[in-house]
N, C-alpha and C positions, 0 to 999 in steps of 0.2 A: 978071197977071204969072206967068210960069211959072218954076219952080225946076227946076234940073237935078238929076237924082237919080243918085247914083253907087251903082250896083248891084254888090254883092260877089258874084262868081260862085262863090267858093269858099264854099259853105254849110256844109260839113262841116268846122267848125273844129277838131273833135277828132282828125280823121285827118290825119297828118303828110303833107306833099308827098311824091311818090313817090321823089324824089332823097334824102330824109332817112329813108327806111324801111330802109335798108341790107340790101336783100334778099340780096346776095351774102354779106355777112358772116354773116347769120343762116343761110343755106343751108349755109355752110361749118360753122358751129357744129352744125347739125342732123346733117350726115353724120359729122362727126368724133366727136360724141358718140355717135351710133348705133355706129360702129366701136368706139369706146372701151368702150361697154356690153357688146358682144359679147366683146371681149377680157377685161374684168373677169369677165364670167360664166364664160368658159373657165377662167380662172386661179383662179377660186373653186371650180369644180368639181374642179380638179386639187389644190387645197389640201386639200379633203376627201378626195380619194383617197389623197393622201400621209399624211394623219392616220390613216387606217385601214390603210395598207399603206406604210410608209416605203421599201420597196424597190420600189415601183411604177415602171415606166417610162413616162413621160409622151409625149404626141404631139410635144412640141417638144424632146425630148431627143435632140439631133442628135449632139452630142459633149460632151466633159468641159467644153468651153469655151462651147458653145452649148446651154445646158440649163436649162429652167424648174425642174426638179427640184433641181439644185444651188442655184439662187438661192433656191427656195422654203423650203429647209430652213436657212436663215440667220436670224439674229435681226432683220436688216434688212427681212426680208420680213413680219415680224410686230411691226412696231415698236410698235403700241398693244395687243398681247396678242392680235390676230386678224389673220387675212391681210389685207394692204394692199388686195387686190383688192375686199374687202367695201366699202371706201370708194367705189370706183368704181360699185358697184351702188346706192349712195346718191346720188352726186354726178351721174352721167351722166344719169338720168331728169329731173333738175331742169333741166339745160342744154337737153335735148330739149324740154320743156314750154315753157320760155322761148323757145326759137327757134321752135317752132311757133306759140306765141301771138303772137310779134312778126310773123311772117310773115303772120299773119291780120289783123294791124292794131291789135294791142294796144301801147299805149304805156306802159311801165312807169315808175313815178315814180323820181325821181333817187336817193332813199334805197335803193330796191330795187336799182337797177343798181350802185351803189357798194359795196353789201353783197356782191352777187354777184361783183363785181370783186375785192373784198378776200379773199373765201373762195376763189375761183378762182386768185388770185395765190398763196395758200398752197399749193393743189393743184399748181400750175405749178413752184414751187420745190422741193416735195416729190418730184415726179416727177424732176426733174433731180438731186435729191440721191440718189435711188435709183440713177439712171444712173451717178452718180459712184461710189456704193459698189460697183455691180456691176463697173464698168470698172476701178477702181484698187484696190478692197479684196478684193472676193469672187473676182474673176479669172474670172468666167463671167457670160454674158449670156443674159437670157431674152427670146426673140423677141416674145412677147406684151406683155412690159413695155416693150420699145422701141417697140412700135406705140403703147401708151398714152402714152409720153413724147412721140411725135410728135403724136398727136391733142390731147393736153393743150396742146401749144405752139400748135397751130393755134387752138384755141378761145380761148386766152388772148389771142392777137393779135386775133382778131376782135372779142372783147368789149371789148378796149382801143380799138380803132377805133371802135366804136359809142359808147363813153362819151366819147371825145374829141370827135367830131363832133356829138354831142348837148349838148356843154357841161357834162357832168356833173363833170369835173374843175375846171370854172372856165373863165370866158371867156378868161383870158390863155393858158392851155394850148391851148385850142382854136384861137385865132388863130395861136399859134407853130406848131402842128403841122398844121393844115389843109392848107397848102401841100404839105408832104412826103406827107400821105396822098392828096392828089389825084394824085400821081405813084406811088402804090401802093408807097410805100417799106416800108410794114409788111409788104406780100406778099413783096417781095425779101428783106427780113430773115429772114421765115419759111423761104424757100427756101435761104438761105445757112445758117440754123441746122440745118436738116435735112441739107442737103449735108455740112455739117462732121461731123454726127453719123455719117452714113453712111460718111464717109472714115475716120473714127476706128475704126469697127467693122471695116471691111475692112482697115485698117492693122494692127490688133493681133489680130484674131480669125479672119481668114479667109485 
């Protein structure tokens, strides 16, 4: 008597199927974090320059309203007692490491991804709070800060996409939002947010 043997061709159970590796999201996170790291490094160098010479003219001091120097000398630019850009020097390498590891096939545990989401959500809200302060309170904009606001938004959206599709927020949220994500609604939301930011800057400052 012969028995039919069902052979599982997917022998590597640890590796997620290619459609669940979120290559596009992680590539976007990698590129955005690299850009954010460069911007944070430049802002950190300029903060040190201003600390030694408050009258220094920085590379992005275009006018009284488009000026890193004007923004950098406000209390909002050093909310925790040091330049805010130092936070970027800490956070961006972590995101870069996560993106590179994920692209290499690493699957992070749920607790790690939820922790990363929570921390980066705080960073996302902080970036937009700083934009609000610059736009409505300080009355001047820092080009490098605007770039960080954009890259932070993109990383936040991509990280949220990964966590939703991987079920890290719960099966109910995954079932509810997967159809929208399959139509790239998150990408269009990102585009609209960045377009609205650009329009606000052009309307008031250019």
